[in-house]
N, C-alpha and C positions, 0 to 999 in steps of 0.2 A: 624722896623729895620731888620726884618728877610730877606726880599728881598734884601735890600741894603747890608746886611751882606754876603749873598750868592754871590752877584756880586763882592764884595770887596775881597773875599777870593781868593787867587791865586789857580787856578785849573791846571796851568801848572806845569810840573815837573821842578822846578827851581833848584833843588839840585842834579843833576845827577853826578856832579863831586865831588870828595871827599875833595877838597881844602876848607878850612874854609873861611868864609867871614870876611873881616875886618869891622871896624865900618862904613866906607863909603859904603861898599857893602851891609851891613844890612840896612842902611838908604835908599839906592836905592831900595832894595827889598821891603821894606814896602811902600815907596812912590809910586812905580809902582802899587802895589796892591791896594793902596788907591785911586789914581787919574787916573787910566787907564779908557778909555771911558766906558767900561762895568760896572765898579764900579760906575761911576757917573750916568749912565743910571739906574742902580739898585737903587741908592738913589732916583732918580726922580720917578721911578716906585713905590717904597715903599711909598714915600710921597703921591703919587696918591691914593694908597690903603688906607692909613690913611685918606686922604681927603674924599674919597668916603664913608668910614665908619664913618666919623665924629669923629675920635679919635685923641686926647682927645676932648671931646665935648666942653670943656671950651675954646678951640681955635676957635670955630665957623667955618664958611664956607667962600668961596670966595677966590680970588687971594692972599690976605694977609695971610690968614690962611694956604693956600698951601705953600706959601713962608716960613712961620714959621715951618711947618712940614718938608719941604725940608732942611732948615737950621739946624733944630734939628737933623735930620738923618745924614746930612753931618758932623755935629760936633761930633756925636757919632762915625762915621767912623774915623775921625781924632784923637779923643781921644784914640780909640782902637789901632790905628797904632802907635801913639806916645808912649803909654804905652808898646806895644809889642817891639818896637825898644829900648826903654830905658831899659827894663828888659833883653832882649836877649843880648844887648851889655854889660850891667853891669855884668851879670851873665855868660858871655861867652858861650851862648847857640846858637845853629844854628836854625834859624826859618824855614829852608827848609824841605820839605818832601823828603825822599829818597825811591824810589820804591824798592820793593822786586824783582818783575819781574819774579820770578820763583816759582814753586809750583802750587798747585790747588787753586780753588776759596777760600776755607775756610782758607787755610794757608796765602794767600795774604790778605784776609779780616782781619785776625788776625793781620797781620803786619801793616795794615792801622790803626786799633784800637790802637795797641801798640804805633804807631807813633803819635797818638793824645795826649797820656798821658805821653809819654817819648820823649825826644829829644836828639839829638846829642850835644855834647859839642864841642867847638872850637878845642879841642885837640883830638877829635875822640871818646871820651867815650860816655856814655849815662847817662842821669839823668832825674828826674822829670821835666816836661815841665812847669816850673814856669812862663816863659814868656807868654805862652798861657793862663794859668789859671788866672794869674794876670791881663793880659790885658782884658780878657773876663769879669771877674767879676768887675774889676776896672772901665772899660768903662761903664758897666751897672749902677754901683753906681753913677759915676760922671754925666752921661748924664741924669739920672733921677732927678737930683737936680732942673732942670728947668721945670719939669712936675708939674701939679697940685698936691696938697698935697695928694689927694686920691690915686694917682698913684705912688707917691714917697715913696715906702715902701721897706723894706728889702725883702719881699716876691717877689716883682717884680724884684728887683736886682738879686736875686738868679735864678729866672726863665729866665731872659734875659741872664745872664751869662751862664747858662746851655744850652740855645738854641744856643748861640755863639759857645760853645764847640761842640755841636752837628753838627753845620754847618762845623766846622773844620774837624770833622770826615767824613762828606759827601765829603768835598773837598779832603781829603786824599784818600778816596775810588775812587773818580774820577781820581785823579792823578795816582793811582795804575792801574786802568783798562782802562781808556779812550785811552791811546796810543795803546793798543792791539785792542780795538774795532775799532778805526780809521784805523789801519793797515788792519784788516780783511774786513772792509766795503769798503775801498778804494783799497784793494788788493795790498798794497805796502809791501815791505819787510823791 
């Protein structure tokens, strides 16, 4: 699910304006992140990696097994987005990343790290990113229910949830620095 996750995470700076998203805006935000072409390509690629590795081995090989791996990964992405949407809407948290855009590398990296664990509220305050943590660990737990018993463990749930949060951090770093890199490479102002 790691490749699918990285493709499913929004790398664009979706939240550059300070207006809060209403519930339909949050739904649109999560739906676009889940079903954009790159996300679906990431799901297919990750299912291919699992297929090549034969993981889980209980699912076997062949086209049917690839389909099972693809469906499993796609379901994980859907569960993650549904939980994220439900939590950020109910708790009035803003799922978007807001760039710092100023300061040096370390200051901006710190801002991206902070933005992984803290989130803006709909009223402009800041709070613990319950939507991010709940969706990461909740999706890991729920999606592992259809895995073979040897893989359906609390340990794997915690690892997968932690990896999801790690990819969120990478996404935030990308959102913080990629616009500057593109501007310098393409020499645009």
